[in-house]
N, C-alpha and C positions, 0 to 999 in steps of 0.2 A: 408683789413678789414674795414668795415664801422664803423663810430663813434657810440658808444653805446648810447642807449636812457636811460637817468638816471631819475629815478622817483623822485618826490619831496622829499626834505630832511626830511619832517615830517612823512613820511610813513616808515613802516618796510622795504619794498623793497629798498627804497631810502637810508636808513641808512646802510643796508647790502651792497648795491652796492658801497657806499663810503668807506666801511671798518671802519666805526666809532664804537667806543666802545659801544655806545648806541644801535647799531644794535644788538650786542650780548645780552645786557641786556634786550632789548625789546623782542627779539626772545625767550628768556628763560621764559618769562611771558605770551607770546601769546599762543593761541591754537597750539598744536604741529603740526598738519597738515598744518596750515597756515605758521608756521615758516619754516617747511621743504620745502614747495612749494616756498617760497621766497628764501631760501638758494639754492635750486636746480636751480632756475632761474639764480642766479648769477654765479654758478659754470659752467653751461652749456652755458651761454651767457656772456662771459667775459666783465665786466663793465669798465675795465680800459682803459683810453685813451692811455696810454703808458705801455704796459704789460711788457716791458723790465726793467723798473725801479720801478714800483709800486708793492707792495706786497699784496697778498690776500690769497694765498694758505694755509698758516698755520692758518690764521684767520678763513677761512671757514672749515678747517679740525677740528679745536678745537670745533667749534660750532656743526659740524656734530657729533662729539663724545658726546657732551653734550646733544644733541637731540636724541641720539641713532638711527641715521638715517641709512637706508639701502642703497645699491648701485645700485638698479634697474634702477633709472633714469640715473645715470652716465653710466652704462653699455649700456643702450639703445642708449644713445647719441654717445658713442664711436663706436658702431658697427652698427650704422644707415647706410643705403646705401649711404648717403651723404658723408660719410668718404672717399669713393672712388672718388667722384666727386670734393669735396673741400678738397684738401690736405694741405691747409695753416695751419701751426702749431698753429695759434692763435685760430682755431676752437676747438681744443682739448687740448691745452697745459695746461690751468688752471685745467681742470678736471684731467689730468694726474699728475700734481703737487699736487693736493689735495689727490689723491690716494697715492702718495709717502709719504706724511706726515701721512696719516692714517696707512700705512704699518709700519712706524717707531714707531707708538704708539701700534703696535702689532695686527693690524687688518689683519688677514690672508686672508680674502676675498678680501681686497684691493690688497694685494701682488699677489694673483692668477689672479686677473683681469688685473693687469699690465703685468704679464707674457703673458697672452693670447693676449693682445693688441700688445705687442712687437713682437709676432709671426705673427699676422694677420693684424694689423692696418696700416694705411698710415703714421701716425706720430710715427712710431715705434722707431725712434732714440731717441725721447724725453722719451718714456717709458723705453727704455734701460738705459738712463742716470739716471732715477729715481731708477731703479733696481740696477744699479752699486753702489749706495750709501747704499742700504738696503738689497739686496738679498744675500743669501749665494752662495758659489762656485757652488754647485750642481744645484741650480736654474738657474744660469747664463749659466752653461755648457749645460743645456737642450735647450737653445735658440740658440746655435751656428748653428745648421743645418737650422732651419727656417730663420734665419737672412741671412746666406750666400746664401740660395736659392733665395733670392731677386736679386742677381747679377748673370747675365749670365756668362758663362765660356769663352766667346769669348774676344777679345782684348778690346772691348768697355766696357764690363761688368767688366773686371779685372781693368781697369783704373778707373771706377766709384767706385769700392770697395776700391782701393788704396786711392782715394780722401776722401772717407768716413772715413776710418781708420785714415788718416792723420789729419782730421779736427774734430775728435770725441771730444766732450766736456769732457766726462768721459772715460779715456782709459782702465779702469780696465777690462771690458769684453774682449776687444781685446787682452790684455796681457794674460788673462786667456786662451783664445782660442788659442793663439800662442803656448801654452804648452799643448794643448789638446792631450790626448792619441790616438785620432783618427787621423791617418796620413792625411786623406783628409782634415780635418779641419785645423790642425796645419800648414800644408804645404801652404795652400792657404792664411791663415792669415799672416804668416811670409813673404810670397812674397808680399802681399799688404803693410805690414809695410816697407819693404825695398824699394818698389817703391815709397811710399809716402815720405820717407826720401830723396830719390834721387831727387824727384821732388822739394822738399823744397830747397835742395842744388842748383839745377839748377836755381830756381827763384832768389836765393840770388846772384848767379853769373851773372845774367842778369838784373840788376836793371834798371828801366826806370827813365828818368828824367835828371836833370842837371848833367854835368860833370865838373871836374876841368878845369879851363881855359875859361869857358863861359864868355861872355861879359854881361854887364848890359842889353843891348838890347836883347840878346839871352834869358835871364831870362824873360824879358817882353813878348817876343814872345811865350815862353813856357806857360806862364800863360794865354795868350790869346787863344792859341790852346786848352787848357783845357776848357776855358769858351765856346769856339765854339762848343765843344762836350758835354757840360752840366756838366763838372767837375770843381768845384771851387778849383783852385790850387794856389790862391794868398797867402795863408798862408805859405805853404812850399816855394813858390817862394820868399816871403819876407825873409825867413831864408837864402835862397840861395843868395839873394841880399846882405845880411850882410857879406857873405863870399867873394863875388867877387867885391863889390863896394869899391872904395877908395874916399878920399876927392875930387878928381878931377871929380868924377861922380855925385856929388850932384846936379849941375844945370840940368843935364839930368833927374835925378830922380824927382826933383821938377817940371820940365815941364810935366813929365808923370803924376804926381799927379794932375796937374792943368787941362790938356786937352788931356791926352793920351787915348788909347783904353781902354775899360772897364777892361780888364785883367791887363794891365799895370798900370792903375790908382789905382785899388784895391791893387795891389802889392806895389806900391810906397807909398800909404797912410799908409799901414800897417808898412812898413819899417821906414818911417819917424816918426810915432807915437812910435814905439818900441825903436828908437834911440833918442827920446826926441828932435827932430829937432826943432829949434825955429819957423819955419814956419808951423809946423804940424797942430796946432790948427786952423789957418786961412784957410789952405787947406781943413781940415775936414769940416769946416763950409761952404766953397764954394761947396764942393762935396755934402753935405746934401741939398743944395739949388738947384743945377742944374744937379746932377748926375742921372744916371739910377737907377732902383731899386737895382741892384747888387752893384753899387758903393755906394749908400746911406747905404745899409746894411754893407758894408765893412768899410765905414767911421765911422759909429756908433760903430761898434765892435772895431775898432782900438782906438777910443776915450775912450771907457770903460776900455781898458787895461792900459791906461796911469795912472801913479802914482804921477805925479809931483804936486807941489803946484799950478803951473800955470793952470793945467788941472782942479783942484778943483775950483779955482777962476773963470775959464771960465764956469764951470758947473753952478755956481751960476747965471751967466748972462743968460745962455741958459735954465735953468730949467722951465721957463714959456713959452717956445716956444711950439706951438701946433702941433709939428711934431715929427718924430722919434728921432731927435737929442735932443729935449726937454725931451722926455721920458728917453733917455740915460743919460742926465745930472742929472735927478732926481735919477737915479740908482747910478750914481757916488757919489752923495752926501749921498745916503743911505749907501754906502760902506765905503766912506772915508771922509765924511763931519763931522762937529762938532755940538755942541749943538745949535749954531746959525742957523743951517740949518734945524732944526726940522720942522718949518712951511712949508718949501718947500717940504720936504719929505712927510709930512702929507697931504699936498694939492695934491701931485701927487698920493698918495695912494687912497685918496677919489675919485679923478677924474678917476683913472683907474677902480675902482669898478663901478662907475656911468656909464662910457662910454663903458666898455668892459665886465663887469660882474665879478663874483668871480673866474673865471678861466683864467683871462688874464695873459699872460706870464710874463709881466713886474712886476706882483705882487710878484713873488718869491723874487726878490731882495729888493723891497720896504718893504715887510713884515719883512725881516731880518733887514732892516735898522730901522724900527720902534722899534724893540726890542733892537738893538744895541744902539740907541740914547735914549732909555727909554722914548718914547713919550706916556705918560700916557693917554692923551686924544685920542689916536689912538685905545684904547681898544674896543670901540663899533664896529668900522669897522673891527677890527681883529676878534672879535667874529662872525660877519656876514660872513667873509671869512671862518672861521673855520666850521661854520654850513653848508654853501652852496656849497663850492667847491667840485668838483668831483675828484680832485687830492688828494690822500692821502699824497703825499709828501708836497704839499702846505699846507694842513691842519696841518701837523707836524711842518712846519715852523711857522704857525700861533700860534700853541700851545707854541712853544719856545718863541715867541714874547710876548704872553700873560703872560707867567711866569715872564717876566721882566717888564710888564706894568700894569697888572690887579691884584689887591689885592685879588680878589675873585677866582682866578685861582685854588689855592690849594683845595678849597672846592667845586669847580664847575667842569669845563672841565677836570681838572687833574684826577678826579676820573674815568670818563669814558675812559680817555686815557689809563688807565691800560689794557683795552681790545682792544685797537686800533690795526689795521692790520700792522702798521709800527713799527719795533723794536725801531727806534730812538724816536718815539712818546711815546712808552711804557717806554723807559728809562727816558724821561723828567718827565713823570707821577710818576715813581717810586721815583724820587728825590723830587717831590713837593707835591704829594697828601697828604691831611690831614689824619693822621692815627686815628683820633677820629671816623671816619666812619668805622664800622665793616666790610663793604664790602671791604674797602681798605686793611685792615690787612689780611683778608682771601685771597684776590687776590695776595698780595705780597707773602704770604706763598706758594701759588700754583705756581707762576712764579719761585720762588726759587727752587722748586722741579721738575720743568718740564725740562726734558733733551733736549727738542726741542727748548728751549728758548735761545736767543743769550747771549753770555758771558757778553756783555756790560750791558744788562738789568739786568742780575743776579747780577752783581757787584753793580749796583745802588740799587737793591732790598736789598742786604745784608747790605748796609749802613743804611737801615731804620728799620731792624729787628735785634733783639739780638739773641744770641746763643740758647735761649730757645723758639725762635719764637715770642717773644714779640716785640711790636713796640717801636722804640727809636726815 
């Protein structure tokens, strides 16, 4: 999937793509046709950089209900001829998830569209998962025949069916079909379930990787073999090393950390950092200076895992380095530093935004650190990140940090956060938004009554409203 093109944050489309609460608020006051066009653009062209961790579906479904939108655009997208050519689930996954939420709100047209796509569409497994959570038994039984018809009855088809049943995210349809009164359906599904269970047992009986009795060098060789084929195995290899290495093996491990092959060096650095070896920090610094990209990444990651006082002291020395180790040092101080480290964390935060923009990966930890350390003068840059980042998760972290650093948060961003796409951000807003604003009280009441809302959000909401629905 190509990276999505995100519109400017000041536009309706840009707000909706980011999942910001202001997106909903602006859409509800914009011309309905304009708002629906922007909403459909988002649903049909997933704007998330990481669709596996960022939420949008409930956010878009709620707005779709508020705008009384139809499903014609979603239907045309799902059954476009491109569905046969582009079977990547990222093309249709968001639209199917939105339909799932609409169905849970009682939209029968969304339920029927999901059933139709499960029977005919390329990303049928996703649609079936949505239906497994929301459809009745009769609706699911009606899909047994078209779903099973996707798998041929030869050995290859039955093996593919067994793997699909074994790996199903929602098992309810398959369990229902295993008890189907139609013998042809039940017999085939039961056979697939048994084959999948047997395959899982076989894989457990044939584990790959280290065995008891391996030597330190054997673990290093295994890590290097993984690196040669593009698989990073130094983390599990380091765990193996902890099991097989004794005090007498330390010189060999230190040598590998200093000048071994990339696989051995990454493994040794991780092991020495995890065991708080006295030479670990010096070896990490050397690796960050002369190592390959893989070694530098492993050294930085190993350093960030260290919890010792010595590691924090070294982070203070390294925080101004203009390299990956310097960035890691700032993140260590953000997580484990004290009030004396506020200036270093703030400097790193500002530099990351200037150098890499509001979506830099390093910002996640630095934003958390600004909130943890209560860096009040970080509020302006935190507000900039909140507005501009395309990551709804990073925006949520910025909101949490602003709640700890910005006195204006309860009457400012906290209000719009009640409509945010991320439940953790809505929870923060529910705890902090100023209830003097009538929009806040109305929204809290609606979230409290919404069966689709997360339990953590509703708990926060109920701490702000009394039994009569009055703000407290």
